[in-house]
C-alpha positions as a Python dict, from the first residue, in 0.01 Angstrom:
ca = {
    (1, 'M'): (0, 0, 0),
    (2, 'K'): (316, 107, 182),
    (3, 'K'): (158, 441, 270),
    (4, 'V'): (-150, 266, 408),
    (5, 'G'): (70, 37, 613),
    (6, 'L'): (260, 333, 753),
    (7, 'V'): (-63, 512, 845),
    (8, 'V'): (-202, 203, 1020),
    (9, 'C'): (125, 155, 1203),
    (10, 'A'): (124, 518, 1313),
    (11, 'L'): (-233, 489, 1441),
    (12, 'L'): (-146, 177, 1640),
    (13, 'I'): (156, 348, 1793),
    (14, 'W'): (-57, 655, 1884),
    (15, 'T'): (-329, 435, 2037),
    (16, 'L'): (-82, 238, 2247),
    (17, 'A'): (81, 560, 2360),
    (18, 'A'): (-257, 708, 2452),
    (19, 'V'): (-354, 401, 2655),
    (20, 'S'): (-19, 389, 2835),
    (21, 'S'): (-41, 760, 2916),
    (22, 'G'): (-394, 727, 3052),
    (23, 'V'): (-565, 917, 2769),
    (24, 'A'): (-807, 628, 2708),
    (25, 'A'): (-1036, 643, 3012),
    (26, 'E'): (-1118, 320, 3189),
    (27, 'R'): (-1486, 253, 3259),
    (28, 'I'): (-1613, 153, 3604),
    (29, 'F'): (-1923, -63, 3595),
    (30, 'F'): (-2186, 18, 3856),
    (31, 'G'): (-2502, -184, 3914),
    (32, 'I'): (-2834, -80, 4071),
    (33, 'A'): (-3057, -369, 4187),
    (34, 'T'): (-3419, -265, 4149),
    (35, 'G'): (-3739, -474, 4134),
    (36, 'G'): (-3970, -628, 3878),
    (37, 'T'): (-4064, -446, 3558),
    (38, 'G'): (-4421, -390, 3682),
    (39, 'G'): (-4320, -176, 3978),
    (40, 'T'): (-4145, 160, 4020),
    (41, 'Y'): (-3794, 49, 4121),
    (42, 'Y'): (-3697, -75, 3775),
    (43, 'P'): (-3795, 224, 3556),
    (44, 'L'): (-3661, 474, 3811),
    (45, 'G'): (-3340, 271, 3841),
    (46, 'G'): (-3299, 285, 3464),
    (47, 'M'): (-3332, 663, 3465),
    (48, 'L'): (-3087, 695, 3755),
    (49, 'A'): (-2838, 467, 3580),
    (50, 'Q'): (-2855, 686, 3269),
    (51, 'L'): (-2807, 998, 3479),
    (52, 'I'): (-2498, 849, 3647),
    (53, 'S'): (-2351, 726, 3318),
    (54, 'N'): (-2392, 1073, 3169),
    (55, 'N'): (-2251, 1271, 3462),
    (56, 'V'): (-2012, 1071, 3679),
    (57, 'E'): (-1637, 1040, 3639),
    (58, 'V'): (-1409, 926, 3922),
    (59, 'N'): (-1031, 963, 3902),
    (60, 'G'): (-1049, 995, 3526),
    (61, 'S'): (-1272, 690, 3482),
    (62, 'K'): (-1629, 709, 3355),
    (63, 'L'): (-1898, 523, 3547),
    (64, 'S'): (-2113, 294, 3334),
    (65, 'A'): (-2427, 229, 3539),
    (66, 'T'): (-2701, -24, 3472),
    (67, 'A'): (-3034, -101, 3640),
    (68, 'E'): (-3092, -471, 3699),
    (69, 'T'): (-3425, -642, 3759),
    (70, 'A'): (-3437, -806, 4102),
    (71, 'N'): (-3677, -939, 4365),
    (72, 'A'): (-3696, -605, 4549),
    (73, 'S'): (-3621, -512, 4910),
    (74, 'V'): (-3541, -833, 5102),
    (75, 'A'): (-3349, -992, 4815),
    (76, 'N'): (-3171, -661, 4744),
    (77, 'A'): (-3057, -625, 5105),
    (78, 'S'): (-2919, -979, 5100),
    (79, 'L'): (-2746, -910, 4767),
    (80, 'L'): (-2572, -607, 4918),
    (81, 'G'): (-2476, -813, 5222),
    (82, 'R'): (-2268, -1047, 5007),
    (83, 'E'): (-2149, -756, 4790),
    (84, 'G'): (-2317, -907, 4486),
    (85, 'I'): (-2394, -562, 4345),
    (86, 'E'): (-2280, -206, 4401),
    (87, 'S'): (-2615, -55, 4507),
    (88, 'A'): (-2985, -134, 4543),
    (89, 'F'): (-3325, 10, 4626),
    (90, 'V'): (-3460, -112, 4960),
    (91, 'A'): (-3770, -8, 5158),
    (92, 'A'): (-3677, 172, 5483),
    (93, 'D'): (-3834, -88, 5714),
    (94, 'I'): (-3659, -376, 5535),
    (95, 'L'): (-3324, -195, 5542),
    (96, 'D'): (-3361, -142, 5917),
    (97, 'A'): (-3454, -508, 5974),
    (98, 'A'): (-3159, -624, 5762),
    (99, 'Y'): (-2910, -419, 5960),
    (100, 'K'): (-3054, -523, 6297),
    (101, 'G'): (-3117, -887, 6204),
    (102, 'T'): (-3489, -877, 6285),
    (103, 'N'): (-3807, -999, 6112),
    (104, 'Q'): (-3710, -1175, 5786),
    (105, 'F'): (-3341, -1144, 5879),
    (106, 'D'): (-3382, -1298, 6226),
    (107, 'G'): (-3036, -1383, 6358),
    (108, 'K'): (-2862, -1283, 6032),
    (109, 'A'): (-2786, -914, 6067),
    (110, 'I'): (-2629, -752, 5760),
    (111, 'K'): (-2384, -517, 5928),
    (112, 'N'): (-2198, -410, 5614),
    (113, 'I'): (-2505, -245, 5463),
    (114, 'R'): (-2487, 134, 5419),
    (115, 'A'): (-2729, 406, 5310),
    (116, 'L'): (-2670, 645, 5022),
    (117, 'G'): (-2991, 846, 5061),
    (118, 'A'): (-3369, 842, 5086),
    (119, 'L'): (-3571, 847, 4766),
    (120, 'Y'): (-3953, 864, 4753),
    (121, 'P'): (-4250, 724, 4950),
    (122, 'E'): (-4381, 386, 4832),
    (123, 'T'): (-4758, 361, 4863),
    (124, 'V'): (-4934, 45, 4984),
    (125, 'Q'): (-5211, -38, 4737),
    (126, 'L'): (-5461, -322, 4782),
    (127, 'V'): (-5590, -369, 4426),
    (128, 'V'): (-5914, -547, 4334),
    (129, 'R'): (-6151, -545, 4039),
    (130, 'G'): (-6413, -272, 4039),
    (131, 'N'): (-6699, -521, 4057),
    (132, 'S'): (-6537, -710, 4344),
    (133, 'G'): (-6719, -742, 4673),
    (134, 'I'): (-6396, -643, 4849),
    (135, 'T'): (-6450, -289, 4977),
    (136, 'N'): (-6260, -316, 5310),
    (137, 'F'): (-5948, -509, 5407),
    (138, 'E'): (-6155, -752, 5620),
    (139, 'D'): (-6336, -858, 5302),
    (140, 'I'): (-6030, -1050, 5179),
    (141, 'K'): (-6114, -1326, 5426),
    (142, 'G'): (-6170, -1641, 5225),
    (143, 'K'): (-6033, -1474, 4910),
    (144, 'S'): (-5714, -1518, 4710),
    (145, 'V'): (-5455, -1244, 4751),
    (146, 'S'): (-5104, -1201, 4612),
    (147, 'S'): (-4833, -1097, 4855),
    (148, 'G'): (-4512, -1161, 4664),
    (149, 'S'): (-4257, -1433, 4738),
    (150, 'P'): (-4237, -1581, 5092),
    (151, 'G'): (-3993, -1384, 5305),
    (152, 'S'): (-4024, -1069, 5097),
    (153, 'G'): (-4116, -732, 5244),
    (154, 'Q'): (-4453, -755, 5074),
    (155, 'W'): (-4516, -1097, 5225),
    (156, 'Q'): (-4423, -962, 5570),
    (157, 'L'): (-4658, -665, 5521),
    (158, 'L'): (-4954, -888, 5442),
    (159, 'G'): (-4890, -1084, 5761),
    (160, 'D'): (-4872, -763, 5964),
    (161, 'L'): (-5194, -631, 5805),
    (162, 'L'): (-5379, -957, 5866),
    (163, 'N'): (-5273, -951, 6229),
    (164, 'A'): (-5375, -586, 6267),
    (165, 'Y'): (-5722, -666, 6132),
    (166, 'G'): (-5762, -974, 6353),
    (167, 'L'): (-5707, -1222, 6071),
    (168, 'D'): (-5451, -1493, 5997),
    (169, 'R'): (-5271, -1625, 5689),
    (170, 'K'): (-5500, -1927, 5707),
    (171, 'D'): (-5793, -1693, 5643),
    (172, 'V'): (-5675, -1619, 5287),
    (173, 'S'): (-5549, -1813, 4990),
    (174, 'E'): (-5202, -1669, 4927),
    (175, 'D'): (-5058, -1626, 4582),
    (176, 'Y'): (-4687, -1550, 4542),
    (177, 'S'): (-4689, -1376, 4203),
    (178, 'S'): (-4493, -1067, 4105),
    (179, 'F'): (-4675, -736, 4063),
    (180, 'S'): (-4715, -786, 3689),
    (181, 'Q'): (-4820, -1150, 3722),
    (182, 'S'): (-5075, -1072, 3993),
    (183, 'V'): (-5232, -798, 3782),
    (184, 'E'): (-5264, -1039, 3490),
    (185, 'K'): (-5439, -1287, 3719),
    (186, 'I'): (-5681, -1020, 3844),
    (187, 'K'): (-5751, -930, 3482),
    (188, 'D'): (-5835, -1295, 3407),
    (189, 'N'): (-6044, -1338, 3725),
    (190, 'N'): (-5789, -1586, 3862),
    (191, 'L'): (-5703, -1371, 4164),
    (192, 'D'): (-5919, -1158, 4394),
    (193, 'A'): (-5665, -906, 4520),
    (194, 'S'): (-5303, -801, 4503),
    (195, 'L'): (-5105, -612, 4766),
    (196, 'I'): (-4865, -380, 4582),
    (197, 'T'): (-4625, -142, 4755),
    (198, 'A'): (-4462, 89, 4503),
    (199, 'G'): (-4424, 444, 4386),
    (200, 'T'): (-4739, 579, 4225),
    (201, 'P'): (-4866, 563, 3964),
    (202, 'T'): (-4749, 200, 3942),
    (203, 'A'): (-4705, 74, 3586),
    (204, 'S'): (-4878, -262, 3635),
    (205, 'I'): (-5183, -103, 3804),
    (206, 'M'): (-5202, 166, 3537),
    (207, 'E'): (-5213, -99, 3266),
    (208, 'L'): (-5491, -283, 3450),
    (209, 'A'): (-5694, 33, 3521),
    (210, 'N'): (-5670, 153, 3161),
    (211, 'N'): (-5852, -157, 3042),
    (212, 'H'): (-6061, -273, 3339),
    (213, 'S'): (-6255, -124, 3627),
    (214, 'V'): (-6042, -141, 3943),
    (215, 'R'): (-6066, -35, 4307),
    (216, 'I'): (-5786, 56, 4548),
    (217, 'V'): (-5909, -48, 4893),
    (218, 'S'): (-5867, 205, 5174),
    (219, 'L'): (-5633, 115, 5461),
    (220, 'T'): (-5708, 338, 5759),
    (221, 'G'): (-5844, 353, 6113),
    (222, 'E'): (-5754, 168, 6432),
    (223, 'P'): (-5608, -144, 6264),
    (224, 'I'): (-5360, 71, 6075),
    (225, 'A'): (-5265, 254, 6394),
    (226, 'K'): (-5194, -92, 6539),
    (227, 'L'): (-4984, -183, 6234),
    (228, 'R'): (-4776, 132, 6270),
    (229, 'E'): (-4687, 26, 6622),
    (230, 'V'): (-4534, -291, 6472),
    (231, 'Q'): (-4383, -116, 6170),
    (232, 'P'): (-4312, 249, 6266),
    (233, 'Y'): (-4166, 321, 5921),
    (234, 'Y'): (-4516, 319, 5773),
    (235, 'A'): (-4674, 662, 5755),
    (236, 'Q'): (-5031, 762, 5673),
    (237, 'A'): (-5067, 855, 5308),
    (238, 'V'): (-5326, 955, 5051),
    (239, 'L'): (-5348, 815, 4699),
    (240, 'P'): (-5485, 1120, 4514),
    (241, 'A'): (-5799, 1089, 4305),
    (242, 'N'): (-5734, 1016, 3938),
    (243, 'T'): (-5399, 852, 4003),
    (244, 'Y'): (-5550, 570, 3796),
    (245, 'A'): (-5825, 566, 3535),
    (246, 'G'): (-6165, 545, 3702),
    (247, 'Q'): (-6033, 627, 4051),
    (248, 'T'): (-6241, 936, 4119),
    (249, 'E'): (-6178, 977, 4494),
    (250, 'D'): (-5878, 1001, 4726),
    (251, 'V'): (-5784, 673, 4895),
    (252, 'Q'): (-5653, 671, 5253),
    (253, 'T'): (-5362, 430, 5289),
    (254, 'I'): (-5002, 404, 5416),
    (255, 'A'): (-4655, 444, 5264),
    (256, 'V'): (-4291, 369, 5340),
    (257, 'R'): (-3989, 552, 5198),
    (258, 'A'): (-3754, 379, 4954),
    (259, 'I'): (-3383, 404, 5034),
    (260, 'W'): (-3087, 385, 4795),
    (261, 'A'): (-2835, 160, 4969),
    (262, 'T'): (-2490, 10, 4914),
    (263, 'H'): (-2227, -192, 5103),
    (264, 'A'): (-1940, -68, 5319),
    (265, 'N'): (-1669, -157, 5066),
    (266, 'L'): (-1793, 65, 4784),
    (267, 'D'): (-1518, 314, 4698),
    (268, 'E'): (-1576, 639, 4892),
    (269, 'N'): (-1517, 860, 4588),
    (270, 'V'): (-1765, 658, 4384),
    (271, 'A'): (-2027, 685, 4659),
    (272, 'Y'): (-1972, 1061, 4686),
    (273, 'A'): (-1995, 1110, 4309),
    (274, 'I'): (-2316, 911, 4257),
    (275, 'V'): (-2497, 1076, 4548),
    (276, 'K'): (-2393, 1417, 4416),
    (277, 'A'): (-2510, 1317, 4067),
    (278, 'L'): (-2853, 1221, 4199),
    (279, 'Y'): (-2930, 1522, 4417),
    (280, 'E'): (-2777, 1779, 4182),
    (281, 'N'): (-2966, 1652, 3876),
    (282, 'L'): (-3313, 1615, 4023),
    (283, 'E'): (-3455, 1859, 3770),
    (284, 'T'): (-3348, 1622, 3493),
    (285, 'L'): (-3478, 1316, 3676),
    (286, 'E'): (-3822, 1465, 3742),
    (287, 'K'): (-3862, 1542, 3372),
    (288, 'V'): (-3821, 1176, 3276),
    (289, 'H'): (-3984, 1001, 3573),
    (290, 'V'): (-4283, 1110, 3782),
    (291, 'K'): (-4123, 997, 4111),
    (292, 'G'): (-3830, 1230, 4049),
    (293, 'K'): (-4051, 1512, 4178),
    (294, 'E'): (-4071, 1340, 4518),
    (295, 'I'): (-3696, 1298, 4562),
    (296, 'T'): (-3543, 1600, 4735),
    (297, 'L'): (-3221, 1686, 4913),
    (298, 'A'): (-3431, 1810, 5207),
    (299, 'T'): (-3565, 1453, 5264),
    (300, 'A'): (-3241, 1273, 5176),
    (301, 'L'): (-3192, 1151, 5534),
    (302, 'E'): (-3558, 1081, 5615),
    (303, 'S'): (-3623, 726, 5745),
    (304, 'V'): (-3250, 643, 5721),
    (305, 'S'): (-3171, 435, 6030),
    (306, 'V'): (-2858, 248, 5914),
    (307, 'P'): (-2510, 402, 5889),
    (308, 'L'): (-2445, 630, 5595),
    (309, 'H'): (-2168, 540, 5355),
    (310, 'P'): (-1872, 777, 5421),
    (311, 'G'): (-1891, 906, 5063),
    (312, 'A'): (-2257, 999, 5104),
    (313, 'E'): (-2188, 1145, 5447),
    (314, 'R'): (-1920, 1371, 5297),
    (315, 'Y'): (-2167, 1508, 5044),
    (316, 'Y'): (-2437, 1575, 5305),
    (317, 'K'): (-2186, 1757, 5525),
    (318, 'E'): (-2090, 1978, 5231),
    (319, 'K'): (-2458, 2060, 5185),
    (320, 'G'): (-2512, 2138, 5553),
    (321, 'L'): (-2744, 1845, 5626),
    (322, 'L'): (-2491, 1701, 5871),
    (323, 'K'): (-2233, 1863, 6096),
}
């Protein structure tokens, strides 16, 4: 018994000595606000969090990153504004509006928001059942359509699209469900259409298409040119054939790039380390998530209109993207 006691005592002394000498590394917790589980933000955020946790150490401390479900771009920008989380995914147009205090942020500019880097293009998808009579955007007049919560980027987009096509919010019955909820309602014939902006293939749409006939409505022509005058961050895009089960042809639509953002008070060394971890482990990321293939160092500054965080800026200068 005495020998056991001596061994335990020795272990305690060694542990205390190790802690006091800095041998036991402290962990820094790092959050990534994403979106709902039915979109692309959440699964990609989970993969990025794992990548950071496996590769990032700052001043002898390991980063322990987690992806958190959130209400996507508008809510994420506001969360960063009050420093409620370390980083978040935000659509480029929403990030720009947040910093300038326009659109949904009218009069409430979030000046402490900073960019870490551009990620991938998010595709605008107007989803309806395959047997629906909705074949063009104008056909949603008099129909029920989900646009996400009021004030969200998705909600703003629907308003912009309606205006571009000469319609009004009064012309549709709006539903404020999440991506996953709206897909369930389409499945049950309780909703005519859902407007979903996300990386493709989108999990919730895949689930729907695998069990039901669906159609992704084309968004193109003069009305879209008009929309792009209002929201210049939207670019013309093509949803390739066979992105979803039963989708046999390309669909002309639009897309906006997702940006990884933070706030001005994030430690510069942490910002540098996480940006480096992302862009120097893209090969790993693309193996575990399809959108990883669309994230590149070459496009890291594309659609970034707000100030870069100094840590991110340092990394891009090292890589020759900035002088």
